[in-house]
C-alpha positions in Angstrom: 86.5 139.5 110.1 85.3 142.9 111.2 86.6 142.2 114.8 90.0 141.1 113.4 90.2 144.3 111.3 89.3 146.4 114.3 91.9 144.6 116.4 94.6 145.2 113.8 93.7 148.9 113.6 93.9 149.1 117.4 97.2 147.2 117.6 98.8 149.4 114.9 97.7 152.6 116.7 99.0 151.1 120.0 102.4 150.3 118.4 102.7 153.8 116.9 102.1 155.3 120.4 104.6 153.0 122.0 107.2 153.8 119.4 106.6 157.6 120.0 107.0 157.2 123.8 110.1 155.0 123.3 111.6 157.7 121.0 111.0 160.4 123.6 112.5 158.2 126.4 115.6 157.4 124.2 116.0 161.2 123.7 115.7 161.8 127.5 118.3 159.0 128.1 120.7 160.5 125.6 120.3 164.0 127.0 120.7 162.7 130.6 123.9 160.8 129.8 125.3 163.7 127.8 124.5 166.2 130.5 126.0 164.0 133.2 129.2 163.4 131.2 129.6 167.2 130.5 128.9 167.9 134.2 131.4 165.3 135.4 134.2 166.2 133.1 133.9 170.0 132.9 132.4 170.9 136.3 133.3 167.8 138.4 129.5 167.6 139.2 127.7 164.7 137.5 123.9 164.5 137.6 122.9 162.3 140.5 121.5 158.9 139.6 122.0 159.5 135.8 123.4 156.0 135.4 120.5 154.3 137.4 117.8 156.3 135.6 119.3 155.7 132.2 119.6 152.0 132.6 116.1 151.6 134.1 114.5 153.7 131.3 116.5 151.8 128.7 114.9 148.6 130.1 111.4 150.3 129.7 112.2 151.2 126.1 113.5 147.7 125.2 110.6 145.8 126.7 107.9 148.1 125.3 109.6 147.9 122.0 109.4 144.2 122.3 105.7 144.5 122.5 105.7 146.3 119.1 107.9 143.6 117.6 105.6 141.0 119.0 102.8 142.4 116.9 104.6 143.4 113.7 107.3 140.7 113.6 109.7 143.4 112.4 112.7 141.7 114.0 115.5 140.0 112.1 114.3 136.8 110.5 116.2 134.0 108.8 113.7 132.1 106.6 115.9 130.0 104.3 114.5 126.8 105.8 110.9 128.1 105.8 111.1 129.2 102.1 111.8 125.5 101.1 108.6 124.3 102.7 105.2 124.1 101.1 103.0 127.1 101.8 100.7 125.3 104.3 103.6 123.8 106.2 105.3 127.2 106.3 102.2 128.8 107.8 102.1 126.3 110.7 105.9 126.6 111.1 105.4 130.3 111.6 102.6 129.6 114.1 104.8 127.2 116.0 107.7 129.7 116.1 105.4 132.4 117.5 104.0 130.0 120.2 107.6 129.1 121.2 108.3 132.8 121.5 105.2 133.2 123.6 106.4 130.5 125.9 109.8 132.1 126.4 108.1 135.5 126.9 105.9 134.0 129.5 108.9 132.8 131.4 110.6 136.2 131.1 107.3 137.8 132.4 107.2 135.5 135.4 110.9 136.1 136.3 110.5 139.9 135.8 107.5 139.9 138.1 109.7 138.2 140.7 112.3 140.8 140.3 109.8 143.7 140.7 108.4 142.0 143.9 112.0 141.5 145.2 112.8 145.2 144.6 109.6 146.3 146.3 110.0 144.0 149.3 113.7 144.9 149.8 113.1 148.6 149.4 115.7 148.8 146.6 116.5 152.4 145.7 118.8 154.4 143.3 122.3 155.0 144.6 122.4 158.8 145.0 118.8 160.1 145.5 117.4 156.9 147.1 114.4 156.8 144.7 112.6 153.5 144.9 113.2 151.5 141.7 110.2 149.1 141.8 107.8 151.4 139.9 110.2 151.6 136.9 110.8 147.9 137.1 107.0 147.5 137.1 106.9 149.4 133.8 109.5 147.0 132.4 107.4 144.1 133.6 104.3 145.6 132.1 106.1 145.9 128.7 106.8 142.1 128.9 103.2 141.4 129.9 101.9 143.4 126.9 104.4 141.6 124.7 102.7 138.3 125.6 99.4 139.8 124.4 100.8 141.1 121.1 102.7 137.8 120.4 99.5 135.9 121.1 97.6 138.2 118.8 100.2 137.7 116.0 100.1 133.9 116.5 96.3 133.9 116.2 96.4 136.1 113.1 98.8 133.5 111.5 96.6 130.6 112.6 93.2 132.1 111.6 94.1 134.0 108.5 96.5 133.5 105.6 98.9 136.0 107.2 102.6 135.4 106.9 105.7 136.8 108.5 105.8 139.8 106.1 102.1 140.7 106.4 102.6 143.2 109.3 105.8 144.9 108.1 105.5 148.7 108.1 104.2 149.9 104.8 107.0 152.4 104.5 109.6 149.7 104.1 109.1 149.1 100.4 105.7 150.5 99.2 106.5 150.1 95.5 106.8 146.4 95.9 103.7 146.0 97.9 101.6 147.9 95.4 103.0 146.3 92.2 102.4 142.6 91.8 104.9 142.4 88.9 107.7 143.8 91.1 106.7 141.6 93.9 107.3 138.5 91.7 110.7 139.9 90.6 111.9 140.4 94.1 110.5 137.1 95.3 108.1 138.8 97.8 105.1 136.7 98.8 103.0 139.6 100.0 102.4 137.6 103.2 99.8 135.3 101.8 99.9 131.5 101.5 98.3 129.4 98.8 
């Protein structure tokens, strides 16, 4: 149990750092696109490779964000069917869903690695500055690979503990419900545990 608690602490710290880097990258992308548009329309001089860099960095942000979602499960969930199931069946349904996600993420990882290898072998570069694109594509692939690890960790937590889909939601979403069992019953929250 101590190892699980330490792993959860590490994964939470990792997710927070990834979110911080993603926020910085999104700010850089926004400023790059804004500066390029201003340069193009006001001075007839766009920033070279602004489009290429913004699309590549956006891929990095999305795939590393996927790694955080893999751990926290903070994506959109429709659980109408799952709520009708008994608690034990629901737990294994959750586990099965995460294993299916792990399988599809594995396929994405494999295809992304092929794309990185192709960009490296062909010497693919950006349009204006001729900067090789494979290192940034490698960062995108690494985000997918880390996603596999976080999804596997989440599936193991569901299988080995009584964790549910809501167990790893950020605490700031509704702290008053998580701390008050009476409000939890009123809102139908399960607190992420199964009977």
